[in-house]
C-alpha positions, 0 to 999 in steps of 0.5 A: 247352108248345111243341110243334115241328112238322117242316117242310121247312126245320126245326122250327117251333113249333106256334103258328106252324104254326097261325097259318100255317093261317089266312093268306089274305094274305102281305105282303112287304117287298122290299129285304132280303126279296126281295133281299139288301138290296143296291142296285147303282147304275150311273154313269148312275143305273140301279138294279139288284137281284137276285131269286131264282127260288125266291122267284118260284116260291113266290109263284106257287105260293102265289097259285095255292093261293088266298092273296093276295100283296102288297108294301109297300116304302119305295122306288119302283122300276120293277124292283120293279113289273116283277118283281112284275107278272111274279109276278102280285102284284096288290097293289104298294105302293111309296114308303111309309116308314110301311108300317102305313097301307098294310097296314091299307088292304089288310086292309080292302080285302080284308075280312080280319082281321089274324090272316089276314095274314102279313108278312115283313120285315127291318128296323125299318120293318117292325116295326109291320107284323110286330106287327100281323098274325097271323104276323109273320116276320123273315128269317134275317138281319133286324135283331136287334130285328126277329127278337126281336119276330117270331113266326117267323124264317126259316131262309133269308136274305133274297134267298136263298129266305126268301119261298119258305120262308114260302110253303112253310110256309103251303102245308104248313100248309094242305095245298096244298103237294103241289099247288104250281104255278108257274114258277121265274121 
Protein backbone atom coordinates (compact mmCIF):
# COMPACT_ATOMS: atom_id res chain seq x y z
CA UNK A 1 0.00 0.00 0.00
CA UNK A 2 1.31 3.43 -0.93
CA UNK A 3 1.40 5.94 1.88
CA UNK A 4 1.34 9.61 0.89
CA UNK A 5 3.66 12.15 2.52
CA UNK A 6 2.61 15.80 2.70
CA UNK A 7 5.26 18.07 1.12
CA UNK A 8 5.33 21.75 0.33
CA UNK A 9 4.02 21.17 -3.19
CA UNK A 10 1.55 18.35 -2.54
CA UNK A 11 1.33 14.72 -1.52
CA UNK A 12 4.20 12.47 -2.56
CA UNK A 13 4.37 8.67 -2.38
CA UNK A 14 6.42 7.40 0.53
CA UNK A 15 8.66 5.50 -1.90
CA UNK A 16 9.60 8.78 -3.61
CA UNK A 17 10.19 10.49 -0.27
CA UNK A 18 12.42 7.61 0.91
CA UNK A 19 14.36 7.70 -2.37
CA UNK A 20 14.88 11.46 -1.95
CA UNK A 21 16.48 10.85 1.46
CA UNK A 22 19.31 8.93 -0.25
CA UNK A 23 20.20 11.57 -2.86
CA UNK A 24 23.78 12.86 -2.95
CA UNK A 25 23.74 14.04 -6.59
CA UNK A 26 21.02 15.82 -8.57
CA UNK A 27 21.51 15.72 -12.34
CA UNK A 28 19.39 18.02 -14.50
CA UNK A 29 18.61 18.42 -18.15
CA UNK A 30 18.45 22.10 -19.17
CA UNK A 31 16.01 22.85 -22.01
CA UNK A 32 12.49 22.11 -20.76
CA UNK A 33 13.71 21.73 -17.17
CA UNK A 34 15.68 24.85 -16.19
CA UNK A 35 13.99 26.69 -19.06
CA UNK A 36 10.51 26.33 -20.52
CA UNK A 37 12.03 24.62 -23.54
CA UNK A 38 11.78 27.56 -25.89
CA UNK A 39 14.92 28.89 -27.55
CA UNK A 40 14.90 32.46 -28.76
CA UNK A 41 17.05 33.07 -31.84
CA UNK A 42 17.95 36.56 -32.99
CA UNK A 43 18.60 37.76 -36.53
CA UNK A 44 22.35 37.72 -35.91
CA UNK A 45 22.36 34.15 -34.58
CA UNK A 46 22.27 35.03 -30.88
CA UNK A 47 20.48 32.54 -28.66
CA UNK A 48 18.52 33.48 -25.57
CA UNK A 49 16.96 31.35 -22.83
CA UNK A 50 14.95 32.33 -19.77
CA UNK A 51 15.85 30.88 -16.37
CA UNK A 52 13.78 31.19 -13.21
CA UNK A 53 15.32 32.63 -10.04
CA UNK A 54 13.38 30.09 -7.96
CA UNK A 55 15.41 27.30 -9.57
CA UNK A 56 18.59 29.28 -8.93
CA UNK A 57 17.85 29.57 -5.23
CA UNK A 58 16.94 25.90 -5.02
CA UNK A 59 20.19 24.78 -6.63
CA UNK A 60 22.34 27.01 -4.44
CA UNK A 61 20.48 25.86 -1.32
CA UNK A 62 20.78 22.19 -2.28
CA UNK A 63 24.52 22.55 -2.88
CA UNK A 64 24.93 24.32 0.47
CA UNK A 65 23.11 21.39 2.11
CA UNK A 66 25.79 19.01 0.82
CA UNK A 67 24.16 17.58 -2.31
CA UNK A 68 26.13 17.85 -5.58
CA UNK A 69 24.37 19.24 -8.67
CA UNK A 70 25.20 18.54 -12.30
CA UNK A 71 23.72 19.23 -15.71
CA UNK A 72 23.82 17.05 -18.79
CA UNK A 73 22.36 18.64 -21.89
CA UNK A 74 22.23 17.84 -25.58
CA UNK A 75 22.93 21.38 -26.70
CA UNK A 76 26.05 23.48 -26.18
CA UNK A 77 25.61 27.08 -25.07
CA UNK A 78 27.65 29.74 -23.32
CA UNK A 79 24.40 30.92 -21.74
CA UNK A 80 24.06 27.58 -19.96
CA UNK A 81 27.72 27.54 -18.92
CA UNK A 82 27.44 31.06 -17.50
CA UNK A 83 24.17 30.35 -15.67
CA UNK A 84 25.37 27.10 -14.13
CA UNK A 85 28.71 28.62 -13.14
CA UNK A 86 26.83 31.46 -11.39
CA UNK A 87 24.88 28.80 -9.46
CA UNK A 88 28.11 27.03 -8.39
CA UNK A 89 27.23 23.91 -10.41
CA UNK A 90 30.60 22.22 -10.79
CA UNK A 91 29.59 19.42 -13.18
CA UNK A 92 28.54 20.93 -16.53
CA UNK A 93 28.29 18.48 -19.43
CA UNK A 94 27.05 19.86 -22.74
CA UNK A 95 26.65 18.57 -26.29
CA UNK A 96 25.58 15.04 -25.27
CA UNK A 97 22.70 13.66 -27.32
CA UNK A 98 23.27 10.28 -25.61
CA UNK A 99 23.34 11.37 -21.97
CA UNK A 100 23.64 7.97 -20.28
CA UNK A 101 27.44 7.54 -20.65
CA UNK A 102 27.95 11.00 -19.12
CA UNK A 103 25.64 10.10 -16.24
CA UNK A 104 27.53 6.86 -15.56
CA UNK A 105 30.85 8.75 -15.67
CA UNK A 106 29.58 11.28 -13.10
CA UNK A 107 28.37 8.49 -10.82
CA UNK A 108 31.73 6.72 -11.07
CA UNK A 109 33.79 9.92 -10.66
CA UNK A 110 31.86 10.86 -7.52
CA UNK A 111 32.00 7.27 -6.21
CA UNK A 112 28.23 7.04 -5.85
CA UNK A 113 25.66 4.34 -6.41
CA UNK A 114 22.74 4.93 -8.82
CA UNK A 115 20.26 4.96 -5.92
CA UNK A 116 22.09 8.04 -4.56
CA UNK A 117 21.30 10.00 -7.74
CA UNK A 118 18.22 11.92 -8.88
CA UNK A 119 17.75 12.92 -12.51
CA UNK A 120 15.16 15.42 -13.76
CA UNK A 121 14.22 15.66 -17.42
CA UNK A 122 11.41 16.36 -19.83
CA UNK A 123 11.80 14.38 -23.05
CA UNK A 124 12.76 11.07 -24.58
CA UNK A 125 16.51 11.77 -24.54
CA UNK A 126 16.27 11.93 -20.74
CA UNK A 127 14.42 8.65 -20.30
CA UNK A 128 17.47 6.33 -20.09
CA UNK A 129 18.90 8.53 -17.32
CA UNK A 130 15.56 8.76 -15.51
CA UNK A 131 15.35 4.96 -15.51
CA UNK A 132 19.00 4.47 -14.43
CA UNK A 133 18.88 6.35 -11.12
CA UNK A 134 17.27 6.01 -7.70
CA UNK A 135 14.91 8.95 -8.22
CA UNK A 136 13.89 9.57 -11.82
CA UNK A 137 11.84 12.75 -12.17
CA UNK A 138 9.78 14.22 -15.01
CA UNK A 139 8.74 17.87 -14.97
CA UNK A 140 4.99 18.47 -14.98
CA UNK A 141 4.85 19.24 -18.71
CA UNK A 142 7.24 16.48 -19.82
CA UNK A 143 6.46 14.14 -22.69
CA UNK A 144 3.69 11.73 -21.56
CA UNK A 145 5.87 8.64 -22.04
CA UNK A 146 8.58 10.16 -19.84
CA UNK A 147 6.02 10.97 -17.15
CA UNK A 148 4.68 7.41 -17.31
CA UNK A 149 8.17 5.97 -16.72
CA UNK A 150 9.43 8.40 -14.05
CA UNK A 151 9.27 7.75 -10.31
CA UNK A 152 7.89 11.23 -9.73
CA UNK A 153 6.24 14.01 -11.73
CA UNK A 154 6.69 17.53 -10.41
CA UNK A 155 3.66 19.68 -9.71
CA UNK A 156 5.53 22.57 -11.38
CA UNK A 157 6.28 22.99 -15.09
CA UNK A 158 9.79 23.08 -16.50
CA UNK A 159 11.25 26.58 -16.44
CA UNK A 160 8.82 27.70 -13.76
CA UNK A 161 10.32 26.25 -10.59
CA UNK A 162 10.33 22.47 -11.22
CA UNK A 163 14.02 22.25 -10.28
CA UNK A 164 13.31 24.22 -7.10
CA UNK A 165 10.49 21.84 -6.25
CA UNK A 166 12.80 18.84 -6.53
CA UNK A 167 15.55 20.59 -4.54
CA UNK A 168 12.99 21.38 -1.82
CA UNK A 169 11.75 17.78 -1.80
CA UNK A 170 15.28 16.44 -1.40
CA UNK A 171 16.09 18.92 1.37
CA UNK A 172 12.75 18.32 3.15
CA UNK A 173 13.30 14.56 3.11
CA UNK A 174 16.88 14.99 4.39
CA UNK A 175 15.87 17.45 7.13
CA UNK A 176 17.89 20.35 5.72
CA UNK A 177 15.17 22.55 4.20
CA UNK A 178 14.77 24.82 7.25
CA UNK A 179 18.45 25.74 6.94
CA UNK A 180 18.31 26.45 3.18
CA UNK A 181 20.85 29.06 2.13
CA UNK A 182 21.26 30.63 -1.26
CA UNK A 183 20.24 33.61 -3.28
CA UNK A 184 17.57 34.18 -5.90
CA UNK A 185 19.88 34.68 -8.84
